[in-house]
Each structure stands twice: as structure tokens, then as C-alpha cells.
Backbone as CSV, one residue per row, in Angstrom:
resi,resn,N_x,N_y,N_z,CA_x,CA_y,CA_z,C_x,C_y,C_z
1,UNK,1.169,-0.856,0.058,-0.147,0.144,-0.132,0.838,1.305,0.237
2,UNK,0.754,2.558,-0.614,1.697,3.290,-0.444,1.201,3.978,0.221
3,UNK,1.629,5.501,0.746,1.958,5.895,1.309,0.454,7.078,1.221
4,UNK,0.586,7.316,-0.216,-0.858,8.299,-0.295,-1.904,7.520,-0.093
5,UNK,-2.212,6.281,-0.384,-3.403,5.609,0.178,-3.342,5.492,1.351
6,UNK,-2.452,5.070,2.183,-2.556,4.843,3.758,-2.621,7.018,4.415
7,UNK,-2.610,7.464,3.778,-2.618,8.852,4.163,-4.177,9.166,4.281
8,UNK,-4.931,8.460,2.641,-6.238,8.847,2.349,-7.038,8.376,3.818
9,UNK,-6.489,7.088,4.318,-7.195,5.837,5.220,-7.766,6.655,6.078
10,UNK,-6.254,7.589,6.947,-5.670,7.658,8.370,-6.775,9.474,8.278
11,UNK,-7.276,10.170,7.064,-7.330,11.075,6.457,-9.191,11.328,7.059
12,UNK,-9.508,9.581,6.367,-11.139,9.849,6.303,-11.254,9.183,7.918
13,UNK,-10.336,7.954,8.660,-10.789,7.587,9.828,-10.758,8.783,10.341
14,UNK,-10.466,10.004,10.732,-10.580,10.938,11.526,-11.832,11.104,11.087
15,UNK,-12.652,11.438,10.348,-14.028,11.968,9.839,-15.171,11.027,10.683
16,UNK,-14.958,9.623,10.851,-15.564,8.911,11.248,-16.477,9.334,12.641
17,UNK,-17.305,8.874,13.016,-18.321,9.181,14.491,-17.298,8.087,15.441
18,UNK,-17.550,8.265,16.438,-16.406,7.410,16.910,-16.906,6.093,17.669
19,UNK,-17.919,5.976,17.036,-18.572,4.462,16.923,-18.082,3.737,16.107
20,UNK,-18.290,3.880,14.945,-17.045,3.458,13.972,-15.934,3.768,13.843
21,UNK,-15.246,4.471,14.545,-13.706,4.360,14.768,-13.682,3.221,15.826
22,UNK,-14.330,2.823,16.707,-13.984,1.499,17.639,-14.348,0.421,16.978
23,UNK,-15.234,0.451,15.918,-15.897,-0.976,15.085,-14.298,-0.987,14.273
24,UNK,-13.814,-0.198,13.811,-12.491,-0.322,12.789,-11.346,-0.676,13.567
25,UNK,-11.713,-0.270,14.691,-10.413,-0.434,15.371,-10.342,-1.609,15.863
26,UNK,-11.680,-2.088,16.429,-11.817,-3.936,16.716,-10.997,-4.728,15.660
27,UNK,-11.692,-4.289,14.165,-11.792,-5.374,12.789,-10.069,-4.841,12.799
28,UNK,-9.273,-3.898,13.179,-7.769,-3.885,12.547,-7.228,-5.158,13.864
29,UNK,-7.471,-4.745,14.888,-6.875,-5.517,15.978,-7.049,-6.977,15.665
30,UNK,-8.452,-7.865,15.368,-8.554,-9.065,15.273,-7.472,-9.497,13.912
31,UNK,-7.513,-8.641,12.943,-6.586,-9.241,11.789,-5.350,-9.043,12.265
32,UNK,-4.781,-7.691,12.883,-3.315,-7.985,13.718,-2.902,-9.162,13.994
33,UNK,-3.986,-9.775,15.058,-4.161,-11.057,15.760,-3.827,-12.395,14.802
34,UNK,-4.891,-12.234,13.629,-4.572,-13.494,12.964,-3.297,-13.289,12.330
35,UNK,-2.867,-12.438,12.186,-1.617,-12.096,10.735,-0.659,-12.959,11.839
36,UNK,-0.414,-12.513,13.197,0.337,-12.735,14.372,-0.021,-14.393,14.355
37,UNK,-0.987,-15.071,14.379,-1.229,-16.460,14.745,-0.528,-17.251,13.202
38,UNK,-1.091,-16.652,12.128,-1.068,-17.244,10.727,1.256,-17.339,11.049
39,UNK,1.866,-15.913,11.325,3.145,-16.482,11.170,3.360,-17.287,12.430
40,UNK,3.131,-17.409,13.194,3.073,-18.084,14.589,3.088,-19.891,13.972
41,UNK,1.866,-20.075,13.073,1.821,-21.294,12.584,2.791,-21.781,11.600
42,UNK,3.105,-20.636,10.674,4.045,-21.072,9.616,5.497,-21.782,10.263
43,UNK,5.877,-20.665,11.636,7.325,-21.454,12.130,7.176,-22.292,12.833
44,UNK,5.973,-22.822,13.797,6.202,-23.925,14.545,5.830,-25.195,12.828
45,UNK,5.794,-24.870,11.765,5.528,-26.020,10.742,7.141,-26.090,10.118
46,UNK,7.576,-25.242,10.617,9.103,-24.990,9.614,9.675,-25.866,10.988
47,UNK,9.845,-25.466,12.079,10.186,-26.363,13.195,9.785,-27.717,13.086
48,UNK,8.889,-28.195,13.101,8.746,-29.547,12.944,8.986,-30.149,12.011
49,UNK,9.308,-29.638,10.891,9.939,-30.349,9.525,11.572,-30.640,10.664
50,UNK,11.758,-29.544,10.600,13.718,-29.349,10.879,13.636,-30.588,11.892
51,UNK,12.992,-30.883,12.703,12.800,-31.831,14.281,12.748,-33.126,13.512
52,UNK,11.621,-33.160,12.475,11.659,-34.781,12.005,12.664,-34.934,11.340
53,UNK,13.502,-33.920,9.652,14.796,-33.976,9.461,16.039,-34.216,10.263
54,UNK,15.980,-34.389,11.433,16.873,-34.086,12.463,18.264,-33.116,12.211
55,UNK,17.198,-32.255,11.680,18.104,-30.644,11.937,17.972,-29.637,12.528
56,UNK,17.751,-30.545,14.255,18.112,-29.323,15.448,19.037,-29.565,16.016
57,UNK,19.394,-28.826,16.794,20.765,-28.755,17.866,19.853,-28.568,19.094
58,UNK,20.371,-29.351,20.303,20.370,-29.566,21.476,21.034,-28.718,22.530
59,UNK,21.153,-28.310,23.539,21.998,-28.467,24.301,21.145,-26.749,25.472
60,UNK,22.331,-26.865,26.300,22.138,-26.002,27.625,21.870,-24.671,26.469
61,UNK,21.884,-23.307,26.801,22.382,-22.168,26.608,23.662,-22.078,26.475
62,UNK,24.546,-22.202,27.612,25.498,-21.652,27.003,26.057,-22.647,25.637
63,UNK,25.708,-23.794,25.692,26.488,-24.506,24.688,25.492,-23.970,23.123
64,UNK,24.618,-23.481,23.743,24.190,-22.981,22.153,24.521,-21.820,21.581
65,UNK,24.701,-20.675,22.682,25.935,-19.447,23.142,27.124,-19.630,21.854
66,UNK,27.696,-20.835,22.860,29.299,-20.931,21.693,28.996,-21.733,20.264
67,UNK,27.679,-22.248,20.091,27.758,-22.987,18.835,27.426,-22.060,17.681
68,UNK,26.532,-20.855,18.465,26.212,-19.626,17.558,27.450,-18.782,17.460
69,UNK,28.428,-18.422,18.177,29.225,-17.918,18.022,30.316,-18.495,16.655
70,UNK,30.261,-19.808,16.380,31.257,-20.437,15.887,30.840,-20.235,14.664
71,UNK,29.276,-19.345,14.433,29.012,-19.557,12.817,29.890,-18.805,12.057
């Protein structure tokens, strides 16, 4: 979305009655929550795939940091 479109949406939003602003806010919050859920689900699927492939590393925090530093 371009800045022009976003600026128009923001400007139009300013002129809405408070009830419509509250409704729009709820819709946007729900869309953000859903987008975050999708990101988490994708990461979980990737983690599960990597686990099944055996492409994971295990250890305590100190060992994991040491491994990261060696890359």
C-alpha cells in the first residue's frame, strides 16, 4: 500500500463517528491477531519439519551460544 493510500485512510478515519472508529479499531486488532497467528503457525510448521529431518541442535543455553558464535 502506498503512503498516499494510507494517508487517505487515516484522513478519512478522522472524520468517522466515534462508534465507527471503535468498530474499525476492533476489526484491525482482530486482523493483526490473525496475521500473528499465521506467522506462529508457519514457524511451528518449519520447526516441526526441521525436527523430523533431524536438523536441530540441542543443549543448554551456554552450549547454544557457543555454537552460534562459531558460525
